N, C-alpha and C positions, 0 to 999 in steps of 0.2 A: 355541469358534471357529466362524465361519460355515461352513456345509456347502459353500459354493462352492469352498473350497480343495481338497476331495477329489474334485471333478468330473473333473479330467483330470491325468495325470502330466506332468512336465516344467515348462518355464517358464510362469509365470502372466502373461497379458497385462496390460499396464499398466492398461487400462480396467477390468479385473476388480479389480485391487488398489485402484483409486480407489473402486469401489463398496463394497469391503470396509471401507475406512477410513470411508466415509460411513455405513455401517451401524453400525460401532463407535462413531462420533461420536454418532449419533442415540441409540444405547443409553445412552451416558453422559449425554447431555442429558436423556433420560427419567428417569434416576436422579438428576437434579439434581447431577451431578458435572461442573460446568463446567470445572474445571481440566484434567481428563483429556480432556474433550470438545475443548478447545482444542488439545491435543496431537494428537489424531486429525484435527482440522480442518487443522492445519498440515501434517501428513503427507499428507493428501488433496490439498491444494493443491500440495505438492511433487511428488507423483506426476502430477498434471495437467500439470506443466511438463516431465516427462521424456519421452523418446522411447521408443516401444515397440520393444525389441530382441528380442522373442520371435518372430522370423520363422519359426520352426519351425511355429508355430500359425497363421501367416498374419498379415502385418503389417496394422496398422490404417490407415485413411485418414489422411493427413497433415493436421494442423491448420493453419489459416491462420496466416501469420507474425504477423498483427496480434494474434491471440489469445495467441500465445506471448509477444509483446512486452508486451502488457498484463499478463499474469501475472507476468512477470519484473519489470516496473516496480512492480507491486503488492507483490511480495516485497521489492524494494530499498527502496521508500519507507516501507512500513509493516509489513513482516514478515507479510503477509496479514492485517493489522489485529489481530494478536496481540501485536505489539511497538510500542506507541505512542511509545516514545522515538525510534524511527527516523523517524517522520513529523515529530516535533518537531525533530529534528536536520536533516531535509530542509528544513523551513521556515526554520530558521536559516541554512542554506547558501543557499537561494534569496534571502533578505533580504540577506545579506552580499554575495553575488555581484551581485545587482541594484543594490545600493547602490554597489558598485565601478564597475559600468557607468555608472550615473547620474552618479557623481562625475567620471568620466573623460570620458565622451562624451555624457551625457544632457542637460546644460544648455548653452545658447548662451553664457552668461557664465561657466560653471564654478561649482562649489560645493564645499563641504567634504564629507568622507566622513560626518561626523556628520549634516549636513543631508540627505544622500542616504539615510542609514538611516531618518531620520524620514519622508522622502518615500516610501520603500519600504513602511514600516509603514502609512502613511496610505493608500497605494494598495491594500494588502491588506484593510484594515478598513473603508474607506469605499467600498463598492461602487457606490453611486449617484452619487457625485461624481467629478469628474475634476480633475486638476491643471491649472493654467493652461498650455495647450499652446503659448502664444506664448513661454514661457520654455524649452521643451524642443526638442531637436533631434529629427529622425525616429527616431534610436536611442532617445532618451528616451521618445518616444511609444510605440514598440514595447515597451520595457521596462515601461512602465506597464500596457499591455494584458496582457502576460505575467503581471505581478503580480496583476492583477485576476482572472485565470483560475486560476493556480497557487496563490495564497495561500489563498483560501477552500477549495479542494480539500484542501490540506495541513492547514488548521485543522480541517476536518470529519473527516479521517482520524485526526488526533490526538484529537479529542473522542470519536469512536467507539471508538478503541483504549482510551482511558482508561475509558470506560463499560464496555466488554467486560471489561477487567481487574478493575474494581470488581465486576462481576457474578460473575466467576469466583471472586474471593476471598470474596464474600458467600455464595455458594451451594455452596461446597465442603463436603462432608460432614465431620463431625468424625472425627478418627482414634480408633480404639478403644484403650483403655488397655492 
């Protein structure tokens, strides 16, 4: 165990626990144990989101609300990039929700839900092209812009999560018989 645990009695400040998890993660990575390193990474990120309740030792400075919101969003969408199924599910929710918005309010002449799904998928994957905005309402135009931003981010998080999972499974040391 790291020696920093024995430095002071009583509650351990959150920032110290974060650094301990980071040290443990790096040690596992150095031993090419990516599976356990991922667990320590997840725990490190969880501790970064927690508030420091060790006021006996002096509370730490508050983090900006934006940092806390980003960390919580990163957890919700991709499980800190350790759970790729979450980002894939988030992508499906974004496509379905955007398709519902497009089908209901996005087209001047109206469209079917199936056509709206195809439109949403096109907006996500065709970054440099745009839909014919003469067919879209302002709500449809905003929805397309949202899809062009959110879609590639979710696709990238999914790809990175799958890559990290493959790396963890590939580099996990064999169990002793």
